[in-house]
C-alpha positions as CSV (number, residue, x, y, z in Angstrom):
1,M,-0.8,2.8,-2.0
2,R,0.8,3.7,1.3
3,I,3.2,1.4,3.3
4,L,4.4,1.6,6.9
5,L,8.0,0.4,7.1
6,V,9.2,-0.4,10.6
7,E,12.9,-1.2,10.7
8,D,15.6,0.0,13.0
9,D,18.5,-0.9,10.8
10,L,18.9,2.4,8.9
11,T,20.9,0.9,6.0
12,L,18.2,-1.8,5.3
13,S,15.4,0.7,6.0
14,N,16.8,3.1,3.3
15,Q,17.2,0.2,0.8
16,V,13.7,-1.0,1.3
17,R,12.2,2.5,1.3
18,L,13.9,3.3,-2.0
19,A,12.8,0.1,-3.6
20,L,9.2,0.7,-2.5
21,E,9.2,4.3,-3.7
22,E,10.6,3.2,-7.1
23,A,7.6,0.9,-7.3
24,D,5.3,3.9,-6.7
25,Y,4.4,3.2,-3.1
26,V,4.2,6.0,-0.5
27,V,6.3,5.1,2.5
28,D,6.2,6.2,6.2
29,L,9.1,5.1,8.4
30,A,9.3,4.1,12.0
31,E,12.6,3.2,13.7
32,N,11.1,1.8,16.9
33,G,8.1,-0.1,18.1
34,R,6.6,2.8,20.0
35,D,6.4,5.0,16.9
36,A,5.2,2.1,14.8
37,Q,2.4,1.4,17.2
38,Y,1.3,5.0,17.2
39,L,1.4,5.3,13.4
40,G,-0.5,2.1,12.9
41,E,-3.2,3.4,15.2
42,T,-3.6,6.9,13.8
43,E,-2.7,6.7,10.0
44,P,-4.3,4.7,7.2
45,F,-1.9,2.3,5.6
46,D,-2.4,-0.3,2.9
47,A,0.2,-2.6,4.4
48,A,3.0,-2.7,7.0
49,I,6.4,-4.2,6.9
50,L,7.3,-5.0,10.5
51,D,10.7,-6.0,11.9
52,L,10.3,-8.0,15.1
53,G,13.5,-7.0,16.8
54,L,12.8,-3.3,17.6
55,P,13.9,-0.9,20.3
56,L,11.4,0.4,22.9
57,V,8.6,-2.0,22.0
58,D,9.2,-5.3,20.2
59,G,7.4,-6.1,16.9
60,I,5.2,-8.9,18.3
61,T,3.8,-6.5,21.0
62,V,3.1,-3.9,18.3
63,L,1.3,-6.4,16.2
64,K,-0.8,-7.8,19.1
65,S,-1.8,-4.3,20.0
66,W,-2.9,-3.4,16.5
67,R,-5.0,-6.6,16.3
68,A,-6.5,-6.1,19.7
69,Q,-7.7,-2.7,18.6
70,G,-9.2,-4.2,15.4
71,I,-6.6,-2.7,13.1
72,C,-6.6,-5.1,10.1
73,L,-4.0,-3.7,7.8
74,P,-2.0,-6.5,6.1
75,V,1.3,-7.1,7.9
76,L,4.5,-8.7,6.5
77,I,6.9,-9.5,9.3
78,L,10.7,-9.6,8.9
79,T,12.5,-12.3,10.9
80,A,16.0,-13.8,11.2
81,R,16.0,-16.6,8.6
82,D,16.8,-19.4,11.0
83,T,14.6,-18.2,13.8
84,W,11.5,-20.4,13.2
85,H,9.9,-19.6,16.5
86,E,9.7,-15.9,15.6
87,K,7.8,-16.8,12.4
88,V,5.4,-18.9,14.4
89,A,5.0,-16.2,17.1
90,G,4.4,-13.5,14.3
91,I,1.8,-15.6,12.5
92,D,0.0,-16.4,15.8
93,A,0.0,-12.6,16.7
94,G,-1.8,-11.8,13.5
95,A,0.8,-11.4,10.8
96,D,-0.3,-12.2,7.2
97,D,3.1,-13.2,5.9
98,Y,6.7,-13.4,6.8
99,L,10.1,-13.0,5.1
100,G,13.4,-14.1,6.5
101,K,16.5,-11.9,6.5
102,P,18.5,-11.6,4.3
103,F,16.1,-11.4,1.5
104,H,15.9,-10.4,-2.2
105,M,14.1,-7.1,-2.7
106,E,12.1,-8.5,-5.6
107,E,10.6,-11.1,-3.2
108,L,9.7,-8.4,-0.7
109,L,8.0,-6.3,-3.3
110,A,6.1,-9.4,-4.6
111,R,4.9,-10.3,-1.1
112,V,3.7,-6.7,-0.5
113,R,1.8,-6.7,-3.8
114,A,0.2,-10.0,-2.9
115,L,-0.8,-8.7,0.6
116,I,-2.5,-5.6,-0.9
117,R,-4.1,-7.5,-3.7
118,R,-5.6,-10.1,-1.3
119,A,-6.8,-7.4,1.1
120,S,-8.7,-5.7,-1.6
121,G,-10.2,-9.0,-2.9
122,N,-8.2,-9.2,-6.1
123,A,-6.8,-12.6,-7.1
124,S,-4.7,-11.5,-10.1
125,S,-1.7,-9.2,-10.2
126,V,-3.3,-7.5,-13.3
127,L,-6.2,-5.3,-12.4
128,I,-8.8,-4.7,-15.1
129,C,-11.6,-2.2,-15.4
130,G,-13.2,-1.9,-18.7
131,A,-10.6,-1.1,-21.3
132,V,-8.0,-0.3,-18.7
133,R,-5.4,-2.8,-17.5
134,L,-3.0,-2.1,-14.6
135,D,-0.1,-4.6,-14.1
136,T,0.9,-4.3,-10.4
137,R,4.1,-6.1,-11.1
138,S,5.5,-3.8,-13.8
139,G,3.5,-0.7,-13.0
140,R,2.4,-0.5,-16.6
141,V,-1.1,0.8,-17.6
142,S,-2.7,0.2,-20.9
143,V,-6.0,1.2,-22.5
144,D,-7.3,-1.1,-25.2
145,G,-3.9,-2.7,-25.4
146,E,-2.1,0.6,-25.9
147,P,0.3,2.0,-23.3
148,A,-1.0,4.9,-21.2
149,V,1.7,7.3,-19.9
150,L,0.9,8.4,-16.4
151,T,2.7,10.6,-13.9
152,S,3.6,9.0,-10.5
153,H,0.7,10.7,-8.8
154,E,-1.8,9.8,-11.5
155,F,-0.6,6.2,-11.3
156,K,-1.1,6.2,-7.5
157,V,-4.6,7.6,-7.7
158,L,-5.6,5.1,-10.5
159,S,-4.0,2.2,-8.6
160,Y,-5.9,2.9,-5.4
161,L,-9.2,3.3,-7.3
162,M,-8.7,0.1,-9.2
163,H,-7.8,-1.8,-6.1
164,H,-11.1,-0.6,-4.7
165,Q,-13.4,-0.9,-7.7
166,G,-17.1,-0.4,-7.0
167,E,-16.3,1.4,-3.7
168,I,-16.8,5.1,-3.1
169,V,-13.5,6.6,-2.2
170,S,-13.4,10.1,-0.7
171,R,-10.9,12.8,-1.7
172,T,-9.5,12.7,1.9
173,T,-8.9,8.9,1.6
174,L,-7.1,9.3,-1.7
175,T,-5.0,12.1,-0.3
176,E,-4.1,10.0,2.8
177,H,-3.0,7.1,0.5
178,I,-0.9,8.9,-2.0
179,Y,1.0,11.2,0.4
180,A,3.2,10.3,3.4
181,Q,2.4,11.7,6.8
182,D,5.0,14.5,6.7
183,F,3.9,15.7,3.2
184,D,2.0,18.9,2.9
185,R,-1.3,17.4,1.8
186,D,-3.9,19.2,-0.2
187,S,-7.1,17.2,-1.1
188,N,-7.8,19.7,-3.9
189,T,-5.0,18.3,-6.0
190,I,-7.0,15.0,-6.2
191,E,-9.4,16.7,-8.5
192,V,-6.5,17.7,-10.7
193,F,-5.2,14.2,-10.9
194,V,-8.6,12.7,-11.6
195,G,-9.2,15.3,-14.3
196,R,-5.9,14.3,-16.0
197,L,-6.7,10.6,-15.7
198,R,-10.0,11.1,-17.4
199,K,-8.1,12.5,-20.4
200,K,-5.9,9.3,-20.6
201,I,-8.4,6.6,-19.9
202,P,-12.2,6.3,-20.8
203,S,-13.6,9.2,-18.7
204,E,-16.7,7.3,-17.7
205,L,-14.7,4.7,-15.7
206,I,-14.2,7.2,-12.9
207,E,-17.5,8.3,-11.6
208,T,-17.9,11.4,-9.4
209,V,-20.3,10.7,-6.5
210,R,-21.4,14.2,-5.5
211,G,-20.4,15.1,-2.0
212,L,-18.7,11.8,-1.3
213,G,-15.8,11.2,-3.7
214,Y,-15.1,8.9,-6.7
215,R,-15.9,5.4,-7.7
216,M,-14.1,3.3,-10.3
217,R,-16.5,1.4,-12.4
218,G,-16.7,-0.6,-15.7
219,P,-18.8,0.6,-18.6
220,T,-22.5,0.0,-18.2
């Protein structure tokens, strides 16, 4: 899952980025509102973490611009803890949630998980497909109750497919959601990751839809 992190405080930005990456998210950074607005308009993200006090273009303006263009990615805004009017303005502009500074990193991660889960129509933090269980809180995967050992990229592919069960997901879409913008992307590697996953989980759960991509499905 791919996150857009918009924060001009470099120390905080690095702390949040590291925490997200340790939780197996792909992170793109923007240090000002102009870059954030452009990235949100041109790149596919699963969620955005948006500070409101940004250089060049403020966060509220960025958010309003996204929503005016029909960009529906889930947005968590960061506000000063005692600035209640910023929270109201952010929610009115189209934010899905807010978090006051300073904050605990565990809470930020929990809120991001919840945003992504709700956006994909999943009510529980544990995703289940047939014999496979993926706990989004711990990042653990099990098959028939036994732990499955996955590489970081295998986990990212499986997580995206399980968040979008029943949907056809193209190789291009998977590539865009497991690599950051500045990474040398190669959609051919998706076939490799899917092939490895099929050796670690019941192979029939990942269906190849010829010419279109992959679909995660339960056993029929």
